N, C-alpha and C positions, 0 to 999 in steps of 0.2 A: 586612208584606210582601204584595204582590199576586202570586198565582200567575201564571205565564206564560200559561196558557190564558185567564185572565180578562183579562189585559192585551191579549192578542190580540183577544178579542171587543170590548173597549172601543175599541181602536185601529181595528178594522174598522168599528164603528158610527160612529166619528168621521169616518172617511174618507167613508162613504156617506151621512152626514147633513150634515156641514159641506160636503162636496163634492157635494151632491145635484144641482147644476146642471152638474157636470163630465161630459163625455162620455168614456168609456173606450175608444171605438173606436180611437183612435190607439195605445193601449197594447196592445190585444188584437187588432190586425189585422182589425178588422171583424167579429169574432165577437160578436154582440150581438143579443138578450139572451144572457146566458150564466149558468151555474150555478157557484157556488163551493162547494166541499165543505171543511168544516173538521172535522178529527177532534180531539175533546177527550177526554182520555185514550183511551177506546176507543169513544166515541159519535160517529158521523158526523152532522153537521148539514148538511143541504142547504138552502141559501137559495133562494128562488124566483127565477126570471129577473128581471132588473132591468127597470124600466119603459122601454119603447122610446121614450117621448116625451122623454127627456133629450136636449137638443141641445148641440152643442159650445160650450164656453165656454173662456176661458183659465184656466190654473191660478192659484190664489191661494196665497200663501205658507203660510198655515196648512194648507190641504189638502195642499200639496206635502210639508210636513214630516210630517203625519199619515200620508201615503201611504208615506213611507220608513220611518216607525216601524212601520207595519203590515208592510212587507216584511221589516224586520229581525227581526220576531217569528216569521216563518215557520220 
């Protein structure tokens, strides 16, 4: 069994590696770059702001499913 926190990290990495060409401006209403804070048991992990050179592309089905898997783990 994989702990939920580990699955959250894996799904997050899949979203932002498989979907590295995807622009999240549409989802986050133009706040870009932004910082995501994930708390794992009691340790907050702050990821650096994402690279601003990412340009808009269309969603791909794998990225789309990984994104919803990531959301479902929150």
